[in-house]
N, C-alpha and C positions, 0 to 999 in steps of 0.2 A: 225602764232603763233611762238613764240620764242622756241628754242630748250630747252628741259627739262634737268636740270643738271644730272638727274638720267639716262637719255637715255632709260627709260623704255617705254616711249611713242614712237610711230612711228614718226621718224623725217620727216619733210617736205622737198621737193626738194631743196628749197633755203638753208636750213641749211646744208643739205648734201653737196651741191656743194660748199658752203662757207668753210666747213671743209676741203674739198679736196683742195680748193684754198690755205687755210692757210698751209696745209701740203706741198703743192707743192712749197710754198714760201721758204721753207728750202731746200737748195741744198742737204743736206744729205738724203732727202726722194725721190729725183726726179727719181732715177733709179728704186727704189722699186715700185713706183706708176705705172710706165710704164710697169714693168715686171708683175704686178698683173693682174690676169685673168679678173677681172670685172671692173676695174676703167676706163681704156681708152675707152672701148665700152660704158660705162656709161656716160662719159663726152661727147662722140660724140652724144649720144641720147639727152643729155641735150641741145645740140645746136638747137634742134627742139622744145624746150619747149615753150609753149605759153606765159610764163611770162618773159619779157625782162631782168629783173635783174638776172634771173637764167642763161640765155644765156651769159650775160656779164661776170658773175662770172666764168662760165665754160671756157670761152675764156681766162680769166686771169690765170686760172689754167693751161691751155694748153700753154700759153705764158711762164709761169715759167718752165714747163716741157721741152719745146723746147730749153730753154737756155742751157740745158745739151746736148752737141753735140752727145754723145753716144745714146741718145734717139731718134734722129731725123728720122733715117731710119725706125725704127719700127713704129713710130707715122705716118709717111707718108704712110706706106703700110697698116695701120690698116683699116679694112673694113669701108667704109663710111666717113672716116676722111676728105679727100680733097673735096669730094662732098658736105658734110655738111657745110664746111667752105665757099664753093662757094655759097651755098644756102643762108647763112647768108648775104654774101656780096651783092647778087643780089636781095634779098627780098626788096620790096619797103617800107615795114613797119619797117625795121631795123633802129634804131637810128644811126645817122652819126658816133658817137664815136665808137659804136659797130662794124660798118662796117670797120672802120679803124683798129680796134684791130684785127678783123678776117682776114683782108688782110695782116696784119703784120705777124700773125701766119702762114698763107698760104705761104707767101714769104719765111719765114725761112725754112719751111719744103720742099717747092718746090725746093729750091736751096741747099738742104742738101748735094747733091752729086756733086755740082759744085766746081771748084777751088775758092779760096777766091776772086780772081780778078773778075771772071765771076759773082760771088755772089754779089759783091758790085755794079757792073754795072746793073745787073738784078734788084736789090733792088731799085737803084736810078731811073731806068726806071719806075718801078711800082709805086714808090712814086710820081713821076711827074704826072703819069696818075691819081693817086688817088687825087692829089691836083687839077688837072684840073677838075675832076668831082665834087669835093666838093667845089671848088671855094672859096668864101669868108668865108666859115665856118672854113677854115683852117688858122686861125691867126698864126703868128709865135709862136713857143714855145721856151722856154729856159730851160737850165738844172741848177739846184742848188744842190750843194753837201753840205750836213749837217753832222757835227760831233755831235752825240747825247750822252751827258753824261747820263748814266743810262740805255743805250740800251744794256742790257747784257743777256737777255734770251727771249724765244719765247713769254712769256706772255707780256713782255714789248714791243716786236715787234708788237704784236696784238693791244696793246693800241695805239701805234704810228700809225699803219695802219688805225685804226678807226678814229683817230684824223685827219689824212690827207685826208681820203675819204670824210670827211664832208666839206672840203673847195671847193668852186666853183672855177674851173680853174686849179685844180690838174689833170694831165693827167695820169701819171703812176709813180711808184716808185720801186726801187730795193734796198734791204738791203744788206749791207756787214757787217755781224755781227762781224766778227773777228776784224774789225777795228772801230766798233761802228759808222758806217756811213750809210747814206741813200741818194741815188741819186734820186732826184725828178725832173720830167719833169713838167713844169707849163706853162700856157699861158703867153705870154710876158706882158700882162697887169695886171698880178697878182704880188703884191709886195712879195718879199721873206720873209719879216717880218711876213706876215700872217702865214707862216709855223712855225716860231718860237713861235708865240702866241699859235697856236694850240697844239704844242708839250708841251709848258709850262703848258697848261691847264690840262695835265695828272697829274700834281703835283709831278711826280716822275722822270721826264726827262727834260733836258734843251738842246737847240740846239745852236750851233755856226756854222757860215758859213765857209766852206773851200774855200779859194781863193789862186790863184797863184800870187806870186810877180813877178816883171819884170824879176828877175833873174831865175824864174822858181821854186822857193822854195814855198812849201805849207805853208800857214799861217791860223790860226784860228781867225776869226773876230767875236766878240760877237755882238749880235743884241741889239738895244736899249731896255731898259726895258719897255718903254711905250707900252702897248698892242695895237695892230692894230685891227680895226673893221674887222671881218672875215665874208665874205658872205657865208652863209650856202648853201651847195649843196643839192637841193631837188631831182634831178634826178640822172641818172647813172654818174659815174665818166667819165670825158672827156678823150678821148684817141686819140692823134694825132700821125702821123707818126714821127719816129725819124729822126733828120737831119743827125745824124752820121751813120756810117756803123754799122752793127749789133754788139751788145755788145760782147766784148771778153769774153771768158769763165769766168763766175762768180762762177763756181763751186769751184774755188780755195778759195773763201771767205767762209770758213766753220765756222759755228757758234762756238764761243769760248766754250760755255757750251755744245754744241752738243745736238742734239734732242734725244728723247728717242725712238729708233727704235721699241721697243716692244709696246709702246703706239701708235705709228703710225700704226704698223701692225694690232693691234686690231681694230683701227679705220677703217683701210682699209677694214678689213673683214666685219665690220658693214655696211660700205658704199656700198661695193660690193653686200652684201646681200640685202640691200634696193634697189639698182639699178636693181638687177635681178628680183625683185618682182613688180617694180612700173612702168614699161613702157607699161601699157595697158590703157592709158587715153582714 
């Protein structure tokens, strides 16, 4: 059941973990979530949840939290974190995209105390290993950078997130709110126009592609106006290993409007409350 706007009813696991994921998407909330007593242990418990979308959403939240360097040591040493990630990776019933996402989070935390160079080497080694095991499922992925007119607050970001998650072939995305950008990883057989069509479908935002000219200057290229047929994604979002080295600190990309810490804080306490009561399946 969908979450009630009044929050009077008991929220279900998926709505709680999706809320945490959305809070974690905002760089301004990442420290607070990891410092909170209940949230990290709760996310770790969600990794054992029988419902696959809950596990995937918890991993996306952890992936966002791990982008903040200052969080990594605490996350790595949190009871059960590394073990639960390994379980997700090794479980035969885990969908391929979810395994890749879990191994990406595992790698980031595992190499949190290495030097940058060791870090890159270790990541590349693990990535090759993952590609070897997953074989043909790992088609090449490409990165598309979008400039999105109208992407100026968290509700717009959520609209954008929903539109992108519906497209089959979208692997992951990171928002840089301060510059109204979204960096999207997609499978190489997906046309970038599909992203523009999905964003235009929100009626309040419009996307242009950011490309580099030969001289290295960034240019905005509008997409054609003819809508592209978008294949809807019925299962979990695909998530493949990045080709590049780990993303540089994106905590610098602070939302222009800023999030409302007090709103986040009250949500955190609701979530922590729910988490502490609900792990007796």
